[in-house]
N, CA, C and O of each residue as an XYZ file, in Angstrom:
752
protein
N     -22.567     45.469      9.934
C     -23.959     45.448     10.310
C     -24.404     46.890     10.526
O     -23.731     47.682     11.186
N     -25.547     47.198      9.955
C     -26.078     48.555     10.091
C     -26.962     48.630     11.319
O     -27.236     47.617     11.962
N     -27.407     49.831     11.641
C     -28.222     50.010     12.835
C     -29.604     49.375     12.707
O     -30.270     49.167     13.722
N     -30.052     49.063     11.505
C     -31.371     48.462     11.313
C     -31.330     46.948     11.428
O     -32.359     46.295     11.260
N     -30.188     46.385     11.705
C     -30.069     44.934     11.848
C     -29.802     44.243     10.529
O     -30.001     43.033     10.425
N     -29.357     44.969      9.517
C     -29.093     44.370      8.208
C     -27.598     44.281      7.986
O     -26.840     45.179      8.354
N     -27.196     43.200      7.387
C     -25.802     43.009      6.986
C     -25.695     43.275      5.504
O     -26.652     43.069      4.758
N     -24.537     43.732      5.077
C     -24.342     43.887      3.638
C     -23.308     42.864      3.182
O     -22.321     42.610      3.872
N     -23.542     42.297      2.035
C     -22.646     41.283      1.464
C     -21.376     41.964      0.997
O     -21.446     42.973      0.294
N     -20.205     41.435      1.372
C     -18.963     42.074      0.949
C     -18.724     41.954     -0.556
O     -17.967     42.747     -1.116
N     -19.344     40.990     -1.219
C     -19.144     40.799     -2.662
C     -20.052     41.707     -3.487
O     -19.602     42.362     -4.427
N     -21.349     41.738     -3.124
C     -22.305     42.456     -3.968
C     -22.947     43.653     -3.277
O     -23.736     44.364     -3.898
N     -22.634     43.888     -2.029
C     -23.166     44.981     -1.214
C     -24.669     44.906     -1.022
O     -25.291     45.906     -0.663
N     -25.262     43.757     -1.249
C     -26.693     43.571     -1.041
C     -26.957     43.537      0.456
O     -26.196     42.933      1.212
N     -28.036     44.186      0.882
C     -28.392     44.227      2.290
C     -29.206     42.988      2.639
O     -30.088     42.584      1.881
N     -28.909     42.385      3.790
C     -29.641     41.217      4.257
C     -30.085     41.478      5.681
O     -29.300     41.964      6.494
N     -31.331     41.164      5.996
C     -31.868     41.368      7.335
C     -31.510     40.163      8.194
O     -32.006     39.067      7.932
N     -30.676     40.326      9.199
C     -30.209     39.250     10.055
C     -31.341     38.722     10.914
O     -31.418     37.519     11.161
N     -32.192     39.571     11.359
C     -33.250     39.139     12.260
C     -34.309     38.306     11.547
O     -35.001     37.519     12.193
N     -34.449     38.454     10.259
C     -35.492     37.732      9.529
C     -35.035     36.360      9.059
O     -35.870     35.475      8.872
N     -33.735     36.156      8.862
C     -33.248     34.887      8.325
C     -32.218     34.269      9.251
O     -31.484     34.975      9.942
N     -32.170     32.903      9.259
C     -31.107     32.264     10.036
C     -29.743     32.528      9.395
O     -29.655     32.900      8.225
N     -28.706     32.334     10.165
C     -27.350     32.626      9.697
C     -26.966     31.788      8.491
O     -26.233     32.266      7.626
N     -27.433     30.569      8.410
C     -27.079     29.700      7.280
C     -27.633     30.225      5.976
O     -27.057     29.978      4.916
N     -28.747     30.948      6.031
C     -29.357     31.476      4.819
C     -28.597     32.674      4.282
O     -28.797     33.069      3.134
N     -27.727     33.257      5.096
C     -26.980     34.429      4.663
C     -25.815     34.097      3.747
O     -25.231     34.995      3.140
N     -25.476     32.851      3.639
C     -24.369     32.453      2.775
C     -24.798     32.666      1.340
O     -25.864     32.197      0.941
N     -24.004     33.355      0.565
C     -24.378     33.622     -0.822
C     -24.467     32.310     -1.600
O     -23.873     31.304     -1.212
N     -25.203     32.337     -2.683
C     -25.402     31.109     -3.460
C     -24.080     30.584     -4.025
O     -23.892     29.372     -4.125
N     -23.177     31.472     -4.390
C     -21.889     31.020     -4.909
C     -21.084     30.335     -3.817
O     -20.457     29.304     -4.059
N     -21.097     30.894     -2.634
C     -20.382     30.276     -1.524
C     -21.006     28.959     -1.132
O     -20.300     28.003     -0.815
N     -22.348     28.900     -1.152
C     -23.040     27.675     -0.780
C     -22.733     26.566     -1.778
O     -22.546     25.414     -1.388
N     -22.680     26.905     -3.061
C     -22.346     25.902     -4.077
C     -20.943     25.376     -3.848
O     -20.691     24.185     -4.031
N     -20.032     26.242     -3.453
C     -18.669     25.819     -3.186
C     -18.614     24.901     -1.973
O     -17.874     23.917     -1.967
N     -19.404     25.224     -0.939
C     -19.399     24.414      0.272
C     -20.006     23.033      0.053
O     -19.525     22.048      0.612
N     -21.052     22.956     -0.750
C     -21.725     21.675     -0.943
C     -21.079     20.825     -2.026
O     -21.380     19.638     -2.149
N     -20.213     21.412     -2.790
C     -19.575     20.669     -3.857
C     -18.598     19.664     -3.251
O     -17.739     20.030     -2.448
N     -18.734     18.403     -3.637
C     -17.813     17.394     -3.129
C     -16.856     17.012     -4.247
O     -17.267     16.735     -5.374
N     -15.613     17.005     -3.922
C     -14.609     16.606     -4.900
C     -13.912     15.364     -4.399
O     -13.552     15.263     -3.226
N     -13.728     14.432     -5.294
C     -13.024     13.210     -4.933
C     -11.535     13.480     -5.096
O     -11.101     14.004     -6.121
N     -10.757     13.121     -4.081
C      -9.314     13.322     -4.230
C      -8.802     12.498     -5.398
O      -9.338     11.433     -5.703
N      -7.787     12.988     -6.031
C      -7.251     12.292     -7.190
C      -6.765     10.908     -6.779
O      -6.038     10.751     -5.798
N      -7.181      9.911     -7.551
C      -6.815      8.535     -7.225
C      -5.376      8.263     -7.614
O      -4.872      8.769     -8.617
N      -4.747      7.472     -6.816
C      -3.394      7.037     -7.114
C      -3.488      5.561     -7.456
O      -3.879      4.746     -6.620
N      -3.134      5.225     -8.672
C      -3.202      3.842     -9.112
C      -2.003      3.076     -8.565
O      -0.904      3.620     -8.450
N      -2.226      1.822     -8.233
C      -1.190      0.994     -7.610
C      -0.121      0.610     -8.623
O      -0.423      0.259     -9.763
N       1.111      0.680     -8.195
C       2.220      0.288     -9.068
C       2.281     -1.230     -9.176
O       1.760     -1.950     -8.325
N       2.917     -1.692    -10.221
C       3.032     -3.133    -10.449
C       3.824     -3.792     -9.325
O       3.543     -4.936     -8.966
N       4.809     -3.092     -8.763
C       5.632     -3.685     -7.712
C       4.868     -3.812     -6.402
O       5.017     -4.804     -5.688
N       4.064     -2.829     -6.091
C       3.245     -2.902     -4.879
C       2.235     -4.041     -5.013
O       1.995     -4.781     -4.058
N       1.650     -4.175     -6.195
C       0.691     -5.248     -6.444
C       1.384     -6.613     -6.366
O       0.813     -7.572     -5.846
N       2.603     -6.697     -6.878
C       3.365     -7.941     -6.845
C       3.669     -8.351     -5.401
O       3.529     -9.522     -5.048
N       4.080     -7.403     -4.574
C       4.369     -7.700     -3.164
C       3.107     -8.153     -2.433
O       3.166     -9.054     -1.596
N       1.972     -7.539     -2.741
C       0.700     -7.961     -2.136
C       0.353     -9.382     -2.555
O      -0.119    -10.175     -1.740
N       0.586     -9.707     -3.831
C       0.307    -11.061     -4.326
C       1.215    -12.089     -3.658
O       0.769    -13.192     -3.341
N       2.476    -11.743     -3.442
C       3.385    -12.658     -2.741
C       2.913    -12.923     -1.314
O       2.930    -14.064     -0.852
N       2.497    -11.882     -0.629
C       1.989    -12.056      0.728
C       0.749    -12.944      0.734
O       0.621    -13.823      1.586
N      -0.165    -12.721     -0.210
C      -1.383    -13.528     -0.289
C      -1.064    -14.988     -0.613
O      -1.687    -15.897     -0.066
N      -0.100    -15.209     -1.497
C       0.294    -16.581     -1.836
C       0.895    -17.281     -0.621
O       0.630    -18.459     -0.385
N       1.703    -16.555      0.147
C       2.284    -17.134      1.358
C       1.192    -17.470      2.370
O       1.205    -18.544      2.972
N       0.248    -16.551      2.554
C      -0.839    -16.773      3.497
C      -1.698    -17.966      3.085
O      -2.052    -18.798      3.920
N      -2.026    -18.046      1.815
C      -2.828    -19.175      1.324
C      -2.046    -20.482      1.440
O      -2.627    -21.532      1.714
N      -0.751    -20.421      1.237
C       0.074    -21.631      1.338
C       0.077    -22.203      2.743
O       0.118    -23.422      2.913
N       0.034    -21.348      3.746
C       0.013    -21.850      5.127
C      -1.253    -22.645      5.410
O      -1.269    -23.499      6.296
N      -2.311    -22.367      4.659
C      -3.562    -23.096      4.824
C      -3.627    -24.298      3.888
O      -4.011    -25.391      4.304
N      -3.254    -24.101      2.626
C      -3.419    -25.146      1.617
C      -2.312    -26.194      1.627
O      -2.559    -27.338      1.245
N      -1.121    -25.848      2.043
C      -0.027    -26.816      2.031
C      -0.291    -28.009      2.947
O      -0.080    -29.142      2.516
N      -0.738    -27.816      4.176
C      -1.044    -28.993      4.999
C      -2.132    -29.881      4.389
O      -2.058    -31.106      4.486
N      -3.140    -29.269      3.763
C      -4.195    -30.061      3.121
C      -3.629    -30.861      1.945
O      -4.027    -32.005      1.723
N      -2.713    -30.268      1.200
C      -2.094    -30.959      0.079
C      -1.215    -32.106      0.554
O      -1.241    -33.194     -0.021
N      -0.446    -31.866      1.594
C       0.419    -32.918      2.146
C      -0.428    -34.076      2.656
O      -0.081    -35.238      2.440
N      -1.517    -33.779      3.320
C      -2.415    -34.828      3.807
C      -3.002    -35.628      2.643
O      -3.089    -36.854      2.717
N      -3.396    -34.953      1.587
C      -3.930    -35.630      0.398
C      -2.890    -36.561     -0.216
O      -3.207    -37.694     -0.575
N      -1.662    -36.094     -0.337
C      -0.580    -36.918     -0.894
C      -0.320    -38.119      0.013
O      -0.166    -39.239     -0.473
N      -0.271    -37.899      1.304
C      -0.004    -38.986      2.246
C      -1.089    -40.064      2.177
O      -0.785    -41.256      2.173
N      -2.348    -39.641      2.123
C      -3.459    -40.602      2.050
C      -3.385    -41.407      0.757
O      -3.568    -42.624      0.774
N      -3.120    -40.744     -0.355
C      -3.060    -41.468     -1.634
C      -1.855    -42.399     -1.701
O      -1.950    -43.485     -2.273
N      -0.734    -41.997     -1.132
C       0.443    -42.871     -1.113
C       0.182    -44.115     -0.262
O       0.612    -45.215     -0.607
N      -0.521    -43.929      0.841
C      -0.766    -45.037      1.757
C      -1.850    -45.989      1.244
O      -1.790    -47.188      1.515
N      -2.823    -45.480      0.520
C      -3.985    -46.296      0.173
C      -4.230    -46.451     -1.337
O      -5.317    -46.871     -1.734
N      -3.251    -46.123     -2.180
C      -3.497    -46.207     -3.620
C      -3.781    -47.642     -4.086
O      -4.583    -47.849     -4.996
N      -3.142    -48.607     -3.480
C      -3.378    -49.996     -3.908
C      -4.750    -50.500     -3.468
O      -5.351    -51.332     -4.147
N      -5.246    -50.001     -2.337
C      -6.566    -50.412     -1.861
C      -7.698    -49.909     -2.757
O      -8.756    -50.534     -2.831
N      -7.478    -48.785     -3.434
C      -8.529    -48.267     -4.314
C      -8.290    -48.655     -5.779
O      -8.994    -48.189     -6.675
N      -7.294    -49.508     -6.008
C      -7.074    -50.068     -7.333
C      -6.287    -49.198     -8.296
O      -6.449    -49.336     -9.509
N      -5.445    -48.311     -7.801
C      -4.637    -47.467     -8.672
C      -3.169    -47.865     -8.564
O      -2.675    -48.220     -7.494
N      -2.498    -47.795     -9.690
C      -1.056    -48.024     -9.651
C      -0.403    -46.797     -9.010
O      -1.037    -45.754     -8.848
N       0.856    -46.939     -8.656
C       1.563    -45.831     -8.024
C       1.622    -44.611     -8.959
O       1.448    -43.475     -8.518
N       1.868    -44.858    -10.240
C       1.937    -43.777    -11.228
C       0.594    -43.054    -11.360
O       0.541    -41.824    -11.333
N      -0.488    -43.822    -11.502
C      -1.815    -43.218    -11.641
C      -2.233    -42.492    -10.362
O      -2.905    -41.462    -10.413
N      -1.836    -43.030     -9.241
C      -2.137    -42.397     -7.968
C      -1.459    -41.032     -7.870
O      -2.082    -40.052     -7.460
N      -0.185    -40.973     -8.245
C       0.542    -39.700     -8.193
C      -0.001    -38.700     -9.204
O      -0.063    -37.503     -8.923
N      -0.388    -39.177    -10.360
C      -0.993    -38.292    -11.357
C      -2.309    -37.722    -10.835
O      -2.570    -36.527    -10.976
N      -3.131    -38.569    -10.237
C      -4.413    -38.127     -9.694
C      -4.217    -37.131     -8.553
O      -4.924    -36.127     -8.467
N      -3.254    -37.416     -7.680
C      -2.983    -36.514     -6.558
C      -2.451    -35.176     -7.062
O      -2.859    -34.123     -6.571
N      -1.557    -35.210     -8.023
C      -1.018    -33.961     -8.581
C      -2.113    -33.107     -9.209
O      -2.164    -31.896     -8.998
N      -2.984    -33.744     -9.979
C      -4.091    -33.028    -10.606
C      -5.045    -32.473     -9.551
O      -5.470    -31.321     -9.636
N      -5.377    -33.288     -8.565
C      -6.278    -32.844     -7.497
C      -5.666    -31.688     -6.708
O      -6.369    -30.748     -6.339
N      -4.369    -31.754     -6.452
C      -3.700    -30.691     -5.688
C      -3.707    -29.373     -6.463
O      -3.959    -28.314     -5.888
N      -3.433    -29.435     -7.754
C      -3.437    -28.212     -8.569
C      -4.838    -27.614     -8.604
O      -5.003    -26.408     -8.424
N      -5.844    -28.449     -8.833
C      -7.226    -27.958     -8.864
C      -7.647    -27.391     -7.510
O      -8.339    -26.376     -7.446
N      -7.227    -28.050     -6.427
C      -7.526    -27.564     -5.083
C      -6.961    -26.164     -4.878
O      -7.653    -25.277     -4.377
N      -5.707    -25.969     -5.264
C      -5.065    -24.665     -5.107
C      -5.747    -23.607     -5.966
O      -6.006    -22.500     -5.495
N      -6.039    -23.936     -7.216
C      -6.668    -22.956     -8.114
C      -8.033    -22.529     -7.580
O      -8.326    -21.336     -7.504
N      -8.857    -23.488     -7.216
C     -10.212    -23.181     -6.754
C     -10.188    -22.472     -5.399
O     -10.864    -21.458     -5.220
N      -9.425    -22.991     -4.459
C      -9.395    -22.381     -3.119
C      -8.790    -20.978     -3.138
O      -9.299    -20.075     -2.474
N      -7.711    -20.791     -3.890
C      -7.108    -19.458     -3.963
C      -8.037    -18.501     -4.705
O      -8.086    -17.311     -4.394
N      -8.771    -19.020     -5.686
C      -9.769    -18.198     -6.380
C     -10.871    -17.733     -5.441
O     -11.287    -16.576     -5.487
N     -11.344    -18.644     -4.585
C     -12.363    -18.270     -3.599
C     -11.811    -17.256     -2.602
O     -12.508    -16.320     -2.210
N     -10.568    -17.445     -2.197
C      -9.892    -16.528     -1.271
C      -9.839    -15.120     -1.864
O     -10.218    -14.153     -1.203
N      -9.369    -15.005     -3.106
C      -9.240    -13.690     -3.750
C     -10.594    -13.056     -4.033
O     -10.809    -11.881     -3.737
N     -11.507    -13.836     -4.605
C     -12.808    -13.282     -4.985
C     -13.619    -12.844     -3.774
O     -14.257    -11.792     -3.803
N     -13.598    -13.634     -2.719
C     -14.374    -13.244     -1.536
C     -13.764    -12.023     -0.852
O     -14.497    -11.181     -0.334
N     -12.448    -11.914     -0.842
C     -11.795    -10.759     -0.209
C     -11.986     -9.487     -1.035
O     -12.246     -8.421     -0.477
N     -11.857     -9.593     -2.362
C     -11.956     -8.402     -3.205
C     -13.394     -7.931     -3.389
O     -13.616     -6.779     -3.762
N     -14.372     -8.794     -3.136
C     -15.768     -8.364     -3.217
C     -16.332     -8.036     -1.827
O     -17.515     -7.723     -1.696
N     -15.502     -8.107     -0.812
C     -15.941     -7.793      0.560
C     -15.979     -6.277      0.763
O     -15.665     -5.515     -0.152
N     -16.359     -5.852      1.948
C     -16.390     -4.415      2.258
C     -14.992     -3.797      2.227
O     -14.849     -2.592      2.023
N     -13.963     -4.620      2.430
C     -12.589     -4.109      2.396
C     -12.080     -3.913      0.972
O     -11.164     -3.123      0.743
N     -12.664     -4.622      0.021
C     -12.305     -4.562     -1.386
C     -10.841     -4.940     -1.636
O     -10.220     -4.446     -2.577
N     -10.306     -5.803     -0.804
C      -8.905     -6.162     -0.945
C      -8.617     -7.470     -0.230
O      -9.272     -7.818      0.752
N      -7.630     -8.184     -0.737
C      -7.118     -9.356     -0.048
C      -6.281     -8.868      1.136
O      -5.943     -7.686      1.197
N      -5.944     -9.745      2.067
C      -5.085     -9.294      3.178
C      -3.764     -8.679      2.709
O      -3.286     -7.723      3.319
N      -3.181     -9.197      1.660
C      -1.942     -8.617      1.132
C      -2.143     -7.209      0.606
O      -1.315     -6.328      0.840
N      -3.229     -6.998     -0.096
C      -3.528     -5.654     -0.604
C      -3.855     -4.711      0.553
O      -3.458     -3.546      0.533
N      -4.574     -5.205      1.555
C      -4.878     -4.361      2.712
C      -3.607     -3.951      3.430
O      -3.476     -2.806      3.865
N      -2.662     -4.886      3.556
C      -1.394     -4.597      4.213
C      -0.644     -3.478      3.493
O      -0.015     -2.634      4.131
N      -0.713     -3.476      2.166
C      -0.011     -2.472      1.369
C      -0.910     -1.304      0.968
O      -0.562     -0.517      0.087
N      -2.084     -1.197      1.629
C      -3.008     -0.086      1.424
C      -3.471      0.036     -0.023
O      -3.396      1.105     -0.629
N      -3.951     -1.082     -0.563
C      -4.512     -1.121     -1.908
C      -5.937     -1.632     -1.831
O      -6.312     -2.307     -0.872
N      -6.727     -1.311     -2.834
C      -8.051     -1.905     -2.945
C      -8.416     -2.026     -4.417
O      -7.896     -1.305     -5.268
N      -9.322     -2.955     -4.693
C      -9.763     -3.206     -6.058
C     -11.154     -2.616     -6.205
O     -12.048     -2.910     -5.410
N     -11.337     -1.783     -7.221
C     -12.624     -1.156     -7.485
C     -13.005     -1.407     -8.940
O     -12.154     -1.721     -9.773
N     -14.284     -1.264     -9.231
C     -14.713     -1.356    -10.619
C     -14.314     -0.062    -11.321
O     -13.952      0.913    -10.662
N     -14.375     -0.044    -12.635
C     -13.989      1.173    -13.354
C     -14.941      2.322    -13.067
O     -14.607      3.479    -13.324
N     -16.127      2.019    -12.536
C     -17.046      3.080    -12.109
C     -16.822      3.429    -10.633
O     -17.621      4.150    -10.036
N     -15.740      2.918    -10.052
C     -15.295      3.183     -8.681
C     -16.215      2.593     -7.617
O     -16.246      3.070     -6.483
N     -16.955      1.567     -7.983
C     -17.814      0.877     -7.032
C     -17.170     -0.406     -6.538
O     -16.077     -0.779     -6.964
N     -17.860     -1.062     -5.645
C     -17.398     -2.330     -5.091
C     -17.655     -3.450     -6.095
O     -18.666     -3.435     -6.796
N     -16.753     -4.411     -6.165
C     -16.903     -5.536     -7.084
C     -17.962     -6.497     -6.586
O     -18.159     -6.659     -5.382
N     -18.636     -7.130     -7.523
C     -19.505     -8.241     -7.165
C     -18.633     -9.481     -7.050
O     -17.500     -9.494     -7.531
N     -19.152    -10.509     -6.421
C     -18.381    -11.748     -6.301
C     -18.081    -12.327     -7.686
O     -16.989    -12.850     -7.912
N     -19.036    -12.239     -8.611
C     -18.831    -12.755     -9.965
C     -17.745    -11.962    -10.693
O     -16.921    -12.545    -11.397
N     -17.738    -10.656    -10.531
C     -16.719     -9.831    -11.177
C     -15.339    -10.134    -10.591
O     -14.356    -10.205    -11.329
N     -15.260    -10.311     -9.289
C     -13.984    -10.636     -8.642
C     -13.503    -12.027     -9.063
O     -12.305    -12.243     -9.246
N     -14.444    -12.975     -9.217
C     -14.076    -14.313     -9.678
C     -13.555    -14.257    -11.117
O     -12.549    -14.887    -11.443
N     -14.237    -13.511    -11.959
C     -13.774    -13.342    -13.341
C     -12.402    -12.705    -13.404
O     -11.576    -13.087    -14.234
N     -12.149    -11.732    -12.529
C     -10.835    -11.086    -12.475
C      -9.753    -12.093    -12.105
O      -8.670    -12.094    -12.690
N     -10.053    -12.955    -11.124
C      -9.077    -13.960    -10.706
C      -8.741    -14.913    -11.851
O      -7.567    -15.158    -12.130
N      -9.757    -15.447    -12.509
C      -9.486    -16.414    -13.575
C      -8.899    -15.762    -14.823
O      -8.222    -16.428    -15.606
N      -9.152    -14.467    -15.016
C      -8.530    -13.751    -16.130
C      -7.028    -13.564    -15.902
O      -6.287    -13.296    -16.848
N      -6.575    -13.704    -14.649
C      -5.134    -13.613    -14.369
C      -4.356    -14.713    -15.090
O      -3.174    -14.546    -15.389
N      -5.014    -15.827    -15.368
C      -4.332    -16.890    -16.101
C      -3.985    -16.422    -17.515
O      -2.955    -16.817    -18.061
N      -4.833    -15.587    -18.107
C      -4.516    -15.008    -19.414
C      -3.338    -14.044    -19.300
O      -2.502    -13.969    -20.200
N      -3.275    -13.317    -18.203
C      -2.171    -12.374    -17.993
C      -0.828    -13.077    -17.858
O       0.211    -12.478    -18.135
N      -0.835    -14.350    -17.433
C       0.427    -15.067    -17.258
C       0.975    -15.638    -18.562
O       2.167    -15.933    -18.655
N       0.118    -15.796    -19.569
C       0.595    -16.348    -20.838
C       1.537    -15.357    -21.511
O       1.482    -14.156    -21.251
N       2.375    -15.860    -22.353
C       3.356    -15.089    -23.113
C       4.241    -14.266    -22.175
O       4.282    -13.038    -22.248
N       4.934    -14.965    -21.309
C       5.947    -14.366    -20.433
C       5.420    -13.220    -19.570
O       6.070    -12.182    -19.445
N       4.257    -13.408    -18.986
C       3.645    -12.443    -18.066
C       3.333    -11.097    -18.719
O       3.263    -10.076    -18.035
N       3.149    -11.094    -20.028
C       2.895     -9.848    -20.756
C       1.638     -9.136    -20.271
O       1.575     -7.906    -20.292
N       0.637     -9.897    -19.834
C      -0.590     -9.273    -19.333
C      -0.371     -8.443    -18.090
O      -1.111     -7.490    -17.844
N       0.643     -8.790    -17.295
C       0.980     -8.001    -16.110
C       1.845     -6.799    -16.487
O       1.703     -5.721    -15.910
N       2.732     -6.987    -17.448
C       3.647     -5.924    -17.871
C       2.882     -4.759    -18.496
O       3.339     -3.616    -18.456
N       1.721     -5.051    -19.071
C       0.893     -3.993    -19.657
C       0.638     -2.885    -18.648
O       0.581     -1.714    -19.022
N       0.484     -3.232    -17.381
C       0.177     -2.252    -16.336
C       1.257     -1.192    -16.200
O       0.964     -0.065    -15.801
N       2.486     -1.526    -16.519
C       3.576     -0.556    -16.418
C       3.353      0.604    -17.381
O       3.690      1.747    -17.071
N       2.783      0.309    -18.554
C       2.624      1.318    -19.591
C       1.214      1.907    -19.661
O       0.997      2.895    -20.363
N       0.278      1.333    -18.963
C      -1.112      1.793    -19.014
C      -1.293      3.025    -18.127
O      -0.722      3.092    -17.038
N      -2.078      3.993    -18.583
C      -2.260      5.242    -17.827
C      -2.926      5.011    -16.474
O      -2.651      5.739    -15.520
N      -3.806      4.000    -16.377
C      -4.472      3.716    -15.107
C      -3.903      2.461    -14.448
O      -4.525      1.899    -13.547
N      -2.740      2.023    -14.885
C      -2.017      0.873    -14.317
C      -2.851     -0.409    -14.337
O      -2.769     -1.217    -13.411
N      -3.655     -0.598    -15.392
C      -4.470     -1.803    -15.517
C      -3.688     -2.909    -16.202
O      -3.069     -2.692    -17.244
N      -3.720     -4.092    -15.613
C      -3.184     -5.290    -16.257
C      -4.257     -5.833    -17.187
O      -5.382     -5.334    -17.205
N      -3.908     -6.853    -17.957
C      -4.856     -7.442    -18.892
C      -6.100     -7.940    -18.155
O      -7.220     -7.713    -18.612
N      -5.914     -8.617    -17.020
C      -7.070     -9.142    -16.295
C      -7.943     -8.028    -15.723
O      -9.150     -8.216    -15.569
N      -7.361     -6.873    -15.406
C      -8.154     -5.731    -14.951
C      -8.998     -5.181    -16.099
O     -10.158     -4.819    -15.901
N      -8.427     -5.118    -17.280
C      -9.176     -4.642    -18.435
C     -10.336     -5.582    -18.762
O     -11.439     -5.134    -19.077
N     -10.076     -6.887    -18.684
C     -11.119     -7.875    -18.972
C     -12.252     -7.773    -17.958
O     -13.425     -7.807    -18.329
N     -11.905     -7.648    -16.678
C     -12.912     -7.625    -15.608
C     -13.499     -6.231    -15.361
O     -14.485     -6.102    -14.636
N     -12.917     -5.205    -15.945
C     -13.401     -3.846    -15.712
C     -13.080     -3.358    -14.310
O     -13.941     -2.804    -13.626
N     -11.824     -3.566    -13.877
C     -11.430     -3.193    -12.521
C     -10.187     -2.313    -12.526
O      -9.463     -2.224    -13.518
N      -9.966     -1.672    -11.393
C      -8.766     -0.868    -11.150
C      -8.231     -1.240     -9.775
O      -8.999     -1.610     -8.886
N      -6.933     -1.145     -9.600
C      -6.327     -1.301     -8.284
C      -5.779      0.068     -7.902
O      -4.915      0.626     -8.580
N      -6.306      0.594     -6.797
C      -5.945      1.943     -6.371
C      -5.397      1.917     -4.955
O      -5.604      0.962     -4.206
N      -4.700      2.975     -4.607
C      -4.196      3.133     -3.245
C      -5.367      3.550     -2.366
O      -6.191      4.368     -2.773
N      -5.440      2.997     -1.179
C      -6.466      3.384     -0.221
C      -5.787      4.030      0.972
O      -4.665      3.667      1.328
N      -6.445      4.959      1.571
C      -5.838      5.665      2.713
C      -6.463      5.223      3.990
O      -6.087      5.702      5.060
């Protein structure tokens, strides 16, 4: 600082009057651009094994809710199949079909509502610090999350090849992620 109240810039030696400008205005434009520039930390894509462990946890959690409902459905149909005019075979077929549909729909609602929530993850993914984002890094809509869930059935065909794709993909996307336009990333 000189005796006239002016500072000189160490980079360009330009004189600046301290008394005329606030301190924030003294920051050079190059420094200010550096300060205001926001950089996103490099994303870490979730490994197939971490995703698999999260899915196992979610399946276990859903089973604790859906298994009692399924057992109750089977018990009711076994006890009352003759009263509603069904043979034992038809009753068991109907119960089996209803149970499978119940699990598919309820687990789909569980996954889609969790992945489109503010957490962007099912409880299993949250436990393992993962989240599901769109390829534009935004939050999923409920429709996009539902599509992702049902696209998992395509990933299971041909010996789980749709899941194995993630091992070789640069962004660790499985077939259902590619179809839905999603990524599974590590969250901190």
